[in-house]
C-alpha positions in Angstrom: -5.1 -11.5 -61.7 -4.0 -10.2 -65.1 -1.9 -7.1 -64.8 -0.5 -4.9 -67.5 2.3 -2.5 -66.3 2.8 0.5 -68.5 5.5 2.0 -66.3 8.1 -0.1 -64.6 9.0 0.0 -60.9 12.1 1.8 -61.8 10.0 4.7 -63.2 7.9 4.8 -60.0 11.0 4.8 -57.8 12.7 7.5 -59.8 9.5 9.5 -60.0 9.3 9.5 -56.3 12.9 10.7 -56.0 12.1 13.4 -58.5 9.1 14.5 -56.5 11.1 14.5 -53.3 13.7 16.7 -54.9 10.9 19.2 -56.0 11.7 18.7 -59.7 9.5 17.8 -62.7 10.2 17.4 -66.3 8.8 20.2 -68.5 8.3 18.0 -71.5 8.8 14.4 -72.6 12.3 15.0 -73.9 14.9 13.9 -71.3 17.5 16.6 -71.2 19.9 17.3 -68.3 19.3 21.0 -68.5 15.5 21.1 -68.9 14.3 20.6 -65.4 12.4 23.3 -63.5 11.7 23.5 -59.8 8.2 23.2 -58.5 7.3 24.5 -55.2 3.7 23.4 -54.7 2.5 19.8 -54.3 0.4 18.5 -57.3 -3.3 18.2 -56.7 -6.0 16.6 -58.8 -8.1 19.4 -60.3 -10.7 17.5 -62.3 -11.8 13.9 -63.1 -14.5 13.6 -65.8 -15.9 11.1 -68.3 -16.4 12.1 -71.9 -17.9 10.2 -74.9 -20.2 7.2 -74.9 -19.9 3.5 -75.2 -16.6 2.2 -76.4 -15.5 5.8 -77.2 -15.8 6.9 -73.5 -12.7 8.4 -72.0 -11.6 9.3 -68.5 -9.7 12.5 -68.1 -7.6 13.2 -65.0 -6.2 16.8 -64.6 -3.7 18.1 -62.1 -1.8 21.4 -61.6 1.6 19.7 -62.3 2.9 17.2 -64.8 1.9 13.7 -63.8 4.2 10.7 -63.1 2.0 7.6 -63.1 1.8 3.9 -63.1 -1.1 2.3 -65.1 -2.3 -1.4 -65.1 -5.4 -3.4 -65.6 -7.0 -5.8 -63.0 -9.4 -8.6 -63.9 -11.2 -9.4 -60.7 -13.2 -7.2 -60.6 -12.4 -5.6 -64.0 -10.9 -2.2 -63.5 -8.2 0.2 -64.6 -5.8 1.4 -61.9 -3.7 4.6 -62.1 -1.2 5.3 -59.3 -0.2 9.0 -59.3 3.1 9.6 -57.4 3.2 12.5 -55.0 -0.3 13.7 -56.0 -3.0 14.9 -53.6 -6.6 13.8 -54.3 -7.9 17.2 -53.6 -11.7 17.4 -53.7 -12.1 13.9 -55.3 -11.7 11.7 -52.3 -15.2 10.4 -52.5 -16.3 7.7 -55.0 -18.0 8.9 -58.2 -20.9 6.8 -59.5 -20.8 7.0 -63.3 -22.9 4.0 -64.7 -22.3 5.2 -68.3 -21.4 2.6 -71.0 -18.7 0.3 -69.7 -17.7 2.6 -66.8 -19.5 1.9 -63.5 -17.6 3.9 -60.8 -14.5 5.9 -60.2 -12.8 5.7 -56.8 -9.9 7.9 -55.6 -7.9 6.8 -52.5 -4.8 7.9 -50.7 -2.2 5.1 -50.4 0.9 5.2 -48.2 2.2 7.8 -45.8 4.8 10.5 -45.8 7.1 11.0 -48.8 6.1 7.6 -50.3 2.4 8.5 -50.4 0.5 8.5 -53.7 -3.1 8.8 -55.0 -4.8 5.7 -56.6 -7.5 6.3 -59.1 -9.6 3.1 -59.9 -12.0 3.0 -62.8 -14.4 0.1 -62.3 -15.8 -1.5 -65.5 -19.1 -3.2 -66.1 -17.3 -5.9 -68.3 -13.7 -6.9 -68.9 -12.1 -4.6 -71.5 -8.7 -3.2 -72.3 -7.8 0.4 -71.7 -4.8 2.5 -72.4 -3.4 5.6 -70.6 -1.5 8.5 -72.1 -0.7 12.1 -71.1 -1.9 15.0 -73.2 0.9 16.2 -75.5 -0.2 19.8 -75.0 -0.7 19.5 -71.3 1.5 17.1 -69.3 -0.7 17.7 -66.3 -3.6 15.9 -68.0 -3.9 12.2 -68.8 -6.6 10.2 -70.5 -7.8 6.6 -70.2 -9.4 5.2 -73.3 -10.7 1.8 -74.4 -8.6 -0.1 -76.9 -10.5 -0.5 -80.2 -10.8 -4.0 -81.7 -7.8 -4.9 -83.9 -8.0 -4.2 -87.6 -7.0 -7.1 -89.8 -4.8 -4.8 -92.0 -2.7 -3.8 -89.0 -1.6 -7.4 -88.4 0.5 -7.5 -91.6 3.8 -6.0 -90.1 3.6 -8.0 -86.9 6.7 -10.1 -87.8 9.5 -8.4 -86.0 12.4 -10.7 -87.0 12.5 -11.9 -90.6 14.5 -15.1 -91.2 18.1 -14.5 -92.3 19.1 -15.8 -95.8 21.1 -19.0 -95.8 24.0 -17.2 -97.5 24.3 -14.5 -94.9 23.4 -16.0 -91.4 25.3 -13.4 -89.5 24.5 -9.6 -89.2 26.1 -7.7 -92.0 27.1 -4.1 -91.4 25.4 -1.5 -93.7 27.7 0.3 -96.1 28.6 3.8 -95.0 27.2 6.7 -97.0 29.4 7.6 -99.9 29.5 11.3 -99.2 32.4 13.5 -98.0 30.2 15.0 -95.3 29.6 11.7 -93.6 33.3 11.0 -93.4 33.9 14.3 -91.6 31.2 13.7 -89.0 32.2 13.0 -85.4 31.5 9.5 -84.1 28.9 9.6 -81.3 30.1 8.9 -77.8 26.9 9.7 -75.8 23.1 9.7 -76.0 21.8 13.1 -74.9 18.1 13.0 -75.3 15.1 10.8 -76.2 12.3 12.9 -77.7 8.9 11.7 -79.2 8.0 13.3 -82.5 4.8 13.2 -84.5 5.8 10.2 -86.6 9.0 8.9 -84.9 10.9 8.6 -81.7 14.2 10.6 -81.9 17.3 9.5 -80.1 19.8 12.3 -80.1 23.5 11.6 -79.9 26.7 13.7 -79.9 27.6 12.6 -83.4 27.1 9.8 -85.9 26.1 6.4 -84.4 28.8 3.9 -85.4 27.0 0.7 -84.5 23.6 -0.4 -83.3 21.4 -3.5 -83.2 17.8 -4.3 -82.4 15.7 -7.3 -81.5 12.2 -8.0 -80.1 11.1 -9.8 -76.9 7.7 -11.0 -75.9 5.6 -11.5 -72.8 5.4 -8.5 -72.6 6.0 -7.2 -76.1 9.0 -4.9 -76.2 11.8 -3.8 -78.6 15.5 -3.7 -77.5 17.9 -1.3 -79.2 21.7 -1.7 -78.4 23.8 1.4 -79.3 27.5 0.5 -79.2 30.3 2.8 -78.3 28.3 5.4 -76.4 27.4 6.4 -72.9 24.1 7.5 -71.4 24.1 11.3 -70.6 20.4 11.3 -69.5 18.8 12.6 -66.4 16.5 9.6 -66.0 16.7 5.9 -66.5 13.1 5.6 -67.5 11.8 8.1 -70.1 8.0 8.5 -70.5 6.9 8.6 -74.2 3.2 7.7 -74.3 2.9 7.9 -78.1 3.4 5.7 -81.2 2.3 2.8 -79.0 5.4 3.2 -76.8 4.8 3.8 -73.1 8.3 4.2 -71.8 11.9 3.8 -72.8 14.2 2.3 -70.2 17.9 3.0 -70.3 20.6 0.6 -69.2 24.4 1.2 -69.3 26.9 -1.5 -70.3 30.6 -1.1 -70.5 30.5 -1.2 -74.3 27.0 0.0 -75.2 23.8 1.6 -74.0 20.6 -0.6 -74.1 17.3 1.1 -74.8 14.1 -1.0 -74.0 10.9 0.3 -75.6 7.9 -0.9 -73.6 4.5 -1.2 -75.3 1.6 0.9 -74.0 -0.8 -1.9 -74.7 -0.5 -5.7 -75.1 1.2 -5.4 -78.5 4.1 -3.2 -79.6 3.8 -2.0 -83.3 6.5 -2.9 -85.7 9.3 -0.3 -86.0 12.3 0.4 -88.1 15.4 2.0 -86.7 17.5 4.2 -89.0 20.4 6.6 -88.7 19.6 10.3 -88.9 21.6 13.5 -88.7 20.6 13.9 -85.0 21.4 10.2 -84.2 18.8 7.5 -84.5 15.1 7.5 -85.3 12.6 4.8 -84.4 9.9 4.9 -87.1 6.7 2.8 -87.3 7.1 0.3 -90.2 3.9 1.5 -91.9 5.1 5.2 -92.1 6.5 6.6 -95.4 9.9 7.1 -93.7 10.1 3.4 -92.8 9.2 2.4 -96.4 12.0 4.7 -97.7 14.4 3.2 -95.2 13.5 -0.3 -96.3 14.1 0.6 -100.0 17.5 1.9 -99.1 18.3 -1.3 -97.1 17.2 -3.5 -100.0 20.3 -2.3 -102.0 22.5 -3.8 -99.3 22.7 -7.3 -97.9 19.7 -7.8 -95.6 20.9 -8.4 -92.0 19.5 -11.2 -89.9 18.2 -8.8 -87.2 15.9 -5.8 -87.5 18.9 -3.4 -88.2 22.4 -4.0 -89.2 25.5 -3.7 -87.1 28.2 -1.3 -88.0 31.6 -2.7 -89.0 33.6 -3.6 -86.0 36.8 -3.9 -87.9 37.4 -0.2 -87.7 37.7 -0.4 -83.9 40.2 -3.3 -83.9 43.4 -3.8 -85.9 43.4 -6.4 -88.5 46.6 -8.1 -87.3 46.4 -9.6 -83.8 49.4 -10.4 -81.6 49.2 -13.6 -79.6 46.0 -15.8 -79.3 42.8 -14.7 -81.1 40.0 -13.2 -79.1 36.3 -13.5 -79.0 34.9 -10.3 -80.6 31.2 -10.9 -80.1 28.6 -13.5 -79.0 25.1 -13.2 -80.4 22.0 -15.3 -80.0 18.9 -15.2 -82.2 16.0 -17.4 -83.3 15.7 -18.0 -87.0 12.6 -19.9 -88.0 12.9 -23.2 -86.1 16.6 -22.8 -85.3 18.2 -21.3 -82.2 21.5 -19.8 -83.4 24.6 -18.9 -81.4 27.1 -16.9 -83.4 30.6 -16.4 -82.0 32.9 -14.0 -83.9 36.6 -14.1 -83.3 39.5 -11.8 -84.4 41.3 -14.8 -85.9 40.4 -18.4 -86.6 39.9 -20.5 -83.5 39.8 -24.3 -83.4 36.2 -25.2 -82.3 35.8 -28.8 -81.0 32.7 -30.8 -81.3 30.3 -30.0 -78.5 30.0 -32.5 -75.7 27.0 -33.2 -73.6 27.0 -31.9 -70.0 24.6 -32.0 -67.1 22.9 -28.8 -68.3 23.1 -29.2 -72.0 26.1 -28.8 -74.3 29.6 -27.4 -73.9 31.5 -25.9 -76.8 35.3 -25.5 -76.6 37.3 -23.0 -78.6 41.0 -23.9 -78.3 43.8 -21.3 -77.9 41.3 -18.4 -77.7 41.0 -15.5 -75.4 37.6 -14.3 -73.9 37.6 -10.6 -73.0 36.2 -9.8 -69.6 33.2 -8.0 -71.0 31.9 -11.3 -72.5 32.5 -13.2 -69.2 28.8 -13.2 -68.3 25.9 -15.4 -69.1 23.3 -14.5 -71.7 19.7 -15.1 -70.4 17.6 -16.4 -73.4 14.6 -17.6 -71.4 12.4 -14.9 -72.9 12.8 -16.5 -76.4 10.7 -19.3 -77.7 13.9 -21.4 -77.9 15.3 -24.6 -76.6 18.3 -22.6 -75.3 17.7 -21.3 -71.7 21.0 -19.5 -71.3 24.5 -19.2 -72.7 27.5 -18.9 -70.4 31.0 -18.3 -71.8 34.0 -18.6 -69.5 37.8 -18.7 -69.8 39.9 -21.8 -68.8 43.6 -22.4 -68.8 44.8 -25.8 -70.1 48.5 -26.9 -70.4 49.9 -23.5 -71.0 47.2 -22.2 -73.3 43.9 -20.5 -72.9 40.6 -22.0 -74.1 37.1 -20.6 -74.2 34.3 -22.8 -72.9 30.7 -21.9 -73.9 28.1 -23.7 -71.7 24.7 -23.9 -73.4 21.9 -24.7 -71.0 19.0 -26.5 -72.8 15.5 -27.0 -71.7 15.6 -30.5 -73.4 18.0 -32.4 -75.5 17.9 -31.6 -79.3 19.9 -32.0 -82.4 22.6 -29.4 -83.4 24.9 -28.4 -86.2 28.4 -26.7 -85.8 29.9 -24.9 -88.7 32.3 -22.0 -89.5 31.7 -19.3 -92.1 34.6 -16.9 -92.4 35.5 -15.6 -88.9 32.2 -16.6 -87.3 31.4 -19.9 -85.6 27.8 -20.9 -85.7 26.1 -23.4 -83.4 22.5 -24.1 -84.7 20.1 -26.0 -82.4 16.8 -27.2 -83.6 13.8 -26.0 -81.6 11.1 -28.5 -80.9 7.6 -27.8 -82.3 6.0 -27.4 -78.9 8.7 -25.1 -77.4 7.4 -21.7 -76.1 9.0 -18.8 -74.2 9.4 -19.1 -70.5 6.1 -18.1 -68.7 6.8 -14.7 -67.1 4.3 -12.4 -65.5 4.1 -8.9 -67.0 5.5 -7.0 -64.1 8.5 -9.3 -63.3 9.3 -9.5 -67.0 9.7 -5.7 -67.4 11.7 -5.7 -64.2 13.9 -8.4 -65.5 14.7 -6.6 -68.7 15.4 -3.4 -66.8 17.8 -5.2 -64.5 19.3 -7.1 -67.4 20.5 -3.8 -68.8 22.5 -3.3 -65.6 23.3 -6.3 -66.1 21.4 -8.4 -63.5 18.8 -11.2 -63.7 16.1 -11.2 -61.0 13.9 -14.2 -60.5 10.6 -13.8 -58.6 11.2 -16.7 -56.3 10.6 -16.1 -52.6 12.8 -17.6 -50.0 11.0 -19.5 -47.3 12.3 -18.5 -43.8 14.1 -21.4 -42.1 15.1 -21.9 -38.6 18.5 -20.6 -37.7 21.0 -23.3 -36.9 24.1 -22.8 -34.7 23.3 -19.1 -34.5 23.9 -18.5 -38.2 22.1 -15.7 -40.0 19.0 -16.7 -42.0 18.5 -14.9 -45.3 14.9 -14.5 -46.5 15.2 -12.0 -49.4 14.1 -12.6 -52.9 16.6 -14.6 -54.9 18.7 -12.8 -57.5 21.5 -13.5 -59.9 24.3 -10.8 -60.2 27.1 -11.0 -62.7 29.4 -8.0 -63.0 32.9 -7.3 -64.2 34.6 -4.1 -62.8 31.2 -2.6 -62.1 30.7 0.5 -60.1 29.9 -0.5 -56.5 27.4 2.4 -56.2 25.4 1.1 -59.2 25.2 -2.4 -57.6 23.7 -0.9 -54.4 21.2 1.0 -56.6 20.1 -2.3 -58.2 19.8 -4.0 -54.8 17.7 -1.1 -53.6 15.3 -1.6 -56.4 15.0 -5.3 -55.8 14.6 -5.0 -52.0 12.2 -2.0 -52.2 14.3 -0.2 -49.6 15.8 3.3 -49.6 19.6 3.2 -49.8 21.8 6.1 -48.8 25.4 5.5 -50.0 28.1 7.7 -48.5 30.4 9.8 -50.6 33.4 7.8 -49.4 32.0 4.5 -50.9 33.8 4.2 -54.2 35.5 1.6 -56.3 34.5 -1.3 -58.6 33.8 -5.0 -58.0 33.7 -8.1 -60.1 31.4 -10.9 -58.9 29.1 -13.7 -60.0 26.3 -14.7 -57.6 23.7 -17.1 -59.0 20.3 -17.6 -57.4 21.1 -16.1 -53.9 18.9 -14.0 -51.6 19.5 -10.3 -52.2 20.2 -9.7 -48.5 22.9 -12.4 -48.6 24.4 -10.8 -51.7 24.4 -7.5 -50.0 26.3 -8.9 -47.0 28.8 -10.6 -49.2 29.5 -7.3 -51.1 29.8 -5.3 -47.9 32.2 -7.8 -46.4 34.4 -7.9 -49.4 34.6 -4.1 -49.7 35.0 -3.5 -46.0 31.7 -1.7 -45.7 29.0 -1.6 -43.1 25.3 -1.1 -43.1 23.0 0.7 -40.7 19.2 0.1 -41.1 16.5 2.3 -39.7 13.1 1.1 -40.8 13.1 1.0 -44.6 16.2 3.3 -44.9 19.6 1.6 -45.3 22.9 3.6 -45.0 26.1 2.2 -46.5 29.4 3.5 -45.2 32.9 2.1 -44.6 33.2 0.2 -41.3 35.8 2.6 -40.0 33.5 5.5 -40.7 30.6 3.7 -38.9 32.9 3.1 -35.8 34.0 6.7 -35.9 30.5 8.0 -36.1 29.5 5.7 -33.2 32.4 7.1 -31.1 31.4 10.6 -32.0 27.8 9.9 -31.1 28.9 8.6 -27.7 31.1 11.7 -27.1 28.3 14.0 -28.2 25.9 12.1 -25.9 28.2 12.6 -23.0 28.7 16.2 -23.8 24.9 16.7 -23.9 24.6 15.0 -20.6 27.2 17.2 -19.0 25.2 20.3 -20.0 21.9 19.0 -18.6 20.6 20.1 -15.2 20.4 17.7 -12.3 17.0 17.0 -10.7 16.1 15.2 -7.5 13.4 12.6 -7.2 12.3 10.4 -4.3 11.0 6.9 -5.2 8.7 5.0 -2.8 9.4 1.3 -2.7 6.5 -0.8 -1.7 7.3 -4.5 -2.4 10.9 -4.8 -3.5 13.9 -4.7 -1.2 15.4 -1.2 -1.1 18.9 -2.5 -1.5 18.0 -4.4 -4.6 16.5 -1.3 -6.2 19.5 0.8 -5.4 21.7 -1.9 -7.1 19.7 -1.7 -10.2 19.6 2.1 -10.2 23.4 2.2 -10.0 23.6 0.5 -13.4 21.6 3.4 -15.0 23.0 6.5 -13.3 25.1 9.0 -15.2 28.6 10.1 -14.2 27.2 13.0 -12.1 24.3 11.0 -10.7 23.9 10.2 -6.9 21.8 7.6 -5.3 21.0 7.1 -1.6 18.4 5.1 0.4 16.3 5.6 3.5 15.7 2.2 5.2 13.2 3.8 7.8 10.7 5.0 5.1 11.7 2.4 2.5 12.6 5.1 -0.1 15.3 5.7 -2.6 16.6 9.3 -3.3 18.0 9.9 -6.8 19.7 13.1 -8.1 20.5 12.8 -11.8 19.6 14.2 -15.3 16.0 14.0 -16.5 16.4 11.2 -19.0 18.1 8.9 -16.5 15.5 9.7 -13.8 12.7 8.8 -16.3 14.5 5.5 -17.1 14.8 4.7 -13.4 11.1 5.5 -12.9 10.1 3.0 -15.7 12.4 0.4 -14.2 10.9 0.7 -10.8 7.4 0.2 -12.2 8.6 -3.2 -13.5 10.5 -4.2 -10.3 8.3 -2.9 -7.5 5.4 -5.3 -7.9 3.8 -7.7 -5.3 5.1 -11.2 -5.2 2.7 -14.0 -5.8 2.0 -16.5 -3.0 1.9 -20.2 -3.1 -0.1 -22.5 -0.8 1.4 -25.9 -0.4 -0.9 -28.7 0.9 0.7 -31.9 2.0 -1.1 -35.2 2.9 1.1 -37.7 4.8 -0.6 -41.1 4.9 0.8 -43.8 7.3 -0.8 -47.2 7.5 0.2 -50.2 9.6 -1.2 -53.7 10.2 -0.2 -56.4 12.7 -1.4 -60.1 12.7 -0.3 -62.5 15.5 -1.0 -66.2 15.8 -0.1 -68.5 18.8 -0.7 -72.3 19.1 0.7 -74.8 21.6 0.3 -77.6 24.3 1.8 -77.5 27.8 2.2 -80.4 30.2 2.4 -80.0 34.0 3.1 -82.2 37.1 1.9 -81.0 40.4 2.9 -82.7 43.7 2.2 -82.0 47.3 3.5 -83.9 50.3 4.6 -83.1 53.8 8.1 -84.4 54.8 10.7 -83.8 57.2 12.9 -81.8 54.9 10.2 -79.0 54.5 9.5 -79.4 50.7 5.7 -79.6 50.4 5.1 -78.5 46.7 6.8 -79.5 43.5 5.6 -78.2 40.0 7.2 -79.2 36.7 6.1 -78.0 33.4 7.2 -79.0 29.9 6.2 -78.8 26.3 5.1 -75.5 24.6 5.0 -72.2 26.5 6.4 -72.4 30.0 4.9 -69.2 31.4 3.6 -70.2 34.8 2.1 -73.4 36.1 -0.7 -75.3 34.5 -4.1 -73.8 35.2 -6.7 -75.6 37.2 -8.3 -78.3 35.3 -11.4 -77.3 33.4 -10.7 -73.5 33.5 -10.1 -71.1 30.6 -7.6 -68.4 30.8 -7.0 -65.3 28.6 -6.1 -66.1 25.1 -8.3 -69.1 24.8 -6.2 -71.4 27.0 -7.8 -74.5 28.3 -6.5 -76.7 31.2 -7.4 -80.3 31.9 -6.4 -82.5 34.9 -6.1 -86.1 34.0 -5.7 -87.6 37.4 -3.3 -88.6 40.2 -0.1 -90.3 39.3 0.9 -91.1 42.9 -0.2 -90.0 46.3 -0.1 -86.2 46.4 0.7 -85.8 42.7 -1.3 -85.0 39.6 -0.8 -84.6 35.8 -2.2 -81.5 34.0 -2.4 -80.5 30.3 -2.9 -76.9 28.9 -3.9 -76.1 25.3 -3.2 -72.5 24.2 -4.5 -70.8 21.0 -4.4 -67.1 20.2 -5.1 -65.0 17.0 -5.0 -61.2 17.0 -5.1 -58.5 14.3 -4.4 -54.7 14.5 -4.8 -52.1 11.7 -3.8 -48.4 12.1 -4.2 -45.6 9.5 -2.9 -42.1 10.2 -3.5 -39.2 7.9 -1.7 -35.8 8.4 -2.6 -32.8 6.3 -0.2 -29.9 7.0 -0.7 -26.7 4.9 1.5 -23.6 4.6 1.4 -20.4 2.5 4.5 -18.6 1.5 5.8 -15.9 -0.9 7.5 -16.8 -4.2 11.1 -17.9 -3.6 10.7 -17.8 0.2 11.2 -20.8 2.4 8.3 -21.9 4.7 8.1 -24.5 7.5 5.3 -26.1 9.5 5.8 -28.6 12.3 3.6 -30.6 14.7 4.7 -33.2 17.4 6.2 -33.5 20.8 9.5 -32.8 22.6 10.5 -35.9 24.7 12.5 -35.1 27.8 15.3 -37.2 29.2 17.9 -36.7 31.9 21.7 -36.7 31.4 24.4 -36.8 34.1 27.7 -34.9 33.7 30.3 -33.2 35.7 28.0 -30.2 35.9 25.3 -32.3 37.4 22.0 -33.7 36.2 20.1 -31.8 33.5 17.1 -32.4 31.3 17.3 -32.3 27.6 14.7 -32.8 24.8 14.5 -34.7 21.6 12.0 -33.8 18.9 9.5 -36.3 17.5 7.3 -34.3 15.1 5.7 -34.1 11.7 7.5 -31.3 9.7 7.1 -29.8 6.2 9.7 -27.4 4.8 9.2 -26.0 1.3 10.7 -23.3 -1.0 8.5 -22.6 -4.1 9.4 -20.8 -7.3 6.7 -19.7 -9.8 7.9 -20.0 -13.5 6.7 -17.7 -16.3 4.5 -20.5 -17.8 2.5 -20.9 -14.5 4.3 -24.1 -13.3 5.8 -24.3 -9.8 9.1 -25.7 -8.9 9.6 -26.7 -5.2 12.4 -27.7 -2.8 10.7 -30.0 -0.3 11.8 -31.7 2.9 9.0 -33.7 4.7 9.7 -35.6 8.0 7.5 -37.8 10.2 9.4 -38.8 13.3 8.0 -40.8 16.2 9.3 -42.0 19.6 10.3 -45.7 19.9 10.3 -47.7 23.2 13.4 -47.2 25.3 14.5 -48.2 28.8 13.6 -45.9 31.6 16.2 -43.2 32.0 17.9 -43.8 28.6 17.9 -41.4 25.7 14.6 -41.9 23.8 14.9 -43.6 20.4 13.4 -41.8 17.4 11.8 -43.5 14.4 12.7 -41.3 11.5 10.7 -41.1 8.2 12.0 -38.4 5.9 11.8 -37.4 2.2 13.9 -34.6 0.5 13.4 -33.7 -3.2 13.0 -31.0 -5.9 10.2 -31.2 -8.4 8.2 -29.3 -11.0 4.4 -29.4 -11.1 1.6 -27.4 -12.7 -0.6 -25.1 -10.6 -3.2 -27.1 -8.7 -1.8 -30.6 -9.7 -1.1 -33.3 -7.1 2.1 -35.4 -7.1 3.5 -38.1 -4.9 7.0 -37.3 -3.7 7.9 -40.5 -1.9 6.7 -43.7 -0.3 8.1 -46.1 2.4 6.8 -49.7 2.5 8.0 -52.1 5.3 6.9 -55.8 5.5 8.1 -57.7 8.6 7.3 -61.5 9.0 8.5 -63.5 12.1 7.9 -67.1 13.3 9.0 -68.7 16.6 8.7 -72.3 17.9 9.1 -73.5 21.6 9.0 -77.0 23.0 10.7 -80.0 24.7 14.0 -80.9 23.0 13.9 -84.1 21.1 10.2 -84.7 21.7 9.1 -81.6 19.7 10.8 -82.9 16.6 8.9 -86.3 16.6 6.6 -86.3 13.5 3.0 -85.7 14.4 3.5 -86.4 18.1 5.9 -83.5 18.3 2.9 -81.1 18.4 2.1 -82.4 21.9 5.4 -81.1 23.2 5.7 -77.7 21.5 4.0 -74.4 20.6 4.4 -71.8 17.7 4.1 -68.0 17.4 3.7 -66.3 14.0 3.6 -62.5 13.5 3.2 -60.3 10.4 3.7 -56.5 10.5 3.2 -54.1 7.5 4.0 -50.4 7.6 3.4 -48.0 4.6 4.2 -44.2 4.3 3.0 -42.0 1.3 3.5 -38.2 0.9 1.3 -36.2 -1.5 2.0 -32.5 -2.4 -0.5 -30.0 -4.0 0.8 -26.5 -4.7 -1.7 -23.6 -5.6 -0.9 -20.1 -6.6 -2.6 -17.5 -4.5 -2.9 -14.1 -6.2 
């Protein structure tokens, strides 16, 4: 978007302050004693379009003088006028014009409260330039008109800075008038008014101006006038002119001069000549008869390098200087293709050859003093020059003082150092393709206004960064501040303009400060200044109050005392609070932290109520707190699945021999059975029979009378698989423990001195859980799951218990399932039985032995699934 600002933000800010104070200027002349009070708010009375085609004009009338901001917008093409503290009246609806290049006029209300304004937008059919100006006869009427195409003849005086002759590169002071009257006139020490005339702009002073200097700046086009040795005695810092092609005059105060910046009402500022008059100074268009006469008078003198000459400074300083010489002035100008830095000293200084540095060149003046007023950098980025800025500073080397002049360059270039009289010149050649630094219209005007303070503001936003180690993060726009013994209140005013905040500085904030802050956020610069001056800041919305820290603490203490005093005078009221879900004791504890010194709190456990007697604000605060605390707790359902699996595999294989003998004798032994080899569990079975476990017996025959030989082959394979699934579920409140158990109590008898009694031991499946619902919906749980069972034990003994237990804490999402533990047991056993010695014979040993192999596997898994129940 292309924007042309005709009034800077300083004017808008000061206009708002003027409207808030109920004052408006009665004419364009800025005089301290010519302000009148207005009681009624300004209202738009009429908006009309006159003329046709390119001669069409838009007239806006109000019942009060208008303070406005005007700019052009390109997408869509339109002219915008912001009227500070003006009501739209009856023109709040859009007006369809469709005449010539004007399509529509819309009036809207922007902002609220004291910062409100009315915006008038003139929408155009095609892109064109317009200008805005108030009616000289009626300051309550302004007109918007199209800019006519440029006339070739008007382009002749466009050159604002003629090149200086080689014989006189430095500004030469004009000779004083050779009349006795001029010698008796008082030297001016203040500028009292800036008044537009028919053919000139008059700058009134309290006497004769001793010294002044002018130069032009571009992008946007503007003329700068420095008047030395005076102060600004004006009621405003921005003076509306709206004539002679000048929109406004911005006023900036320096320690040794007043800088006036003349802003163009259009894209181009006409050429002007500045000359001394009986009233002070006059800014005259170069094409007027008065300017021609002034040029003819100046032709009799040596032509200065700048637009006007500088008055002799030798009158203000003695010719003979004690001690080291001083720097009297530092000037920068562009002459043709040369960027020239002129350093004037009170006595000759030894200038060394410049040396290259990281930024450009460094010039050293040995045994020279740099006054504090020159210890600041000169921003030259607005010039079409290879020089970006010039920074002089003082250094002390081996008992003497030297002056260093740091010249920051956009690129390396050739240079020439020479001395002519008491002036040292450093000429740097500008490359052919060098141009002025690209600056948007609005920031450029703001920069010049702030430079007159002096301050340089760069429109570079600071990206917010994450705070590290609790350090404060500064996000304000970056600024550069350089001051020497500057009034602290003026600095706060500058920061207020940069930050777009309203600053209120207490009467006890006084003093001066010297600082140099380069490219730092404005909020960090404000903190540094406050810390160094022992000041504090209180911010409420867009209002910032600056006071000494001690005053802020005192005010805080006084506020606390006043609050207590107000509470002492307030009536006590009684209110009964019903508590539904929270514990009454917990609510009473919270209420005790809020009650006042006279408040009383009691509880009734029977009805679950809290009785409060206190002042109304405290009771209201307790009521709001109870709404947040007395809410139903969420519930959690925990479902557990305990899976227990076991498998048993048994294999038996063996051969058993048996001898059976029967015979009657006198000693009474009638039977004799002998078994050997393998499993000796009973005698050999009858031949040809099968017993349990797939055992087969064979009788081979009689060995002797009454005796027989038997063989038994045994083979057994068994398998057992068991799977037990338990699914206990329990529901509990948030942060409350729950337990569910299922099993049996096994009795056993014990004998003691008291006699025999029966006791019990638990063998049960138990789940104990305490859930906690986090703010993000996850659930943390403390869980203890056990699955105990009875083990075989001798009769009458205390029963043995097989314990399987898992205890843990975990965090899961709502509805998710997790495994909290698992136990896996694998038991393998193998046993061999047989006849000694014979069972170890290879191959034949299987006839005299048997084997038993058993594999047992047990596995336990516990699954948990929590769910929030609303």
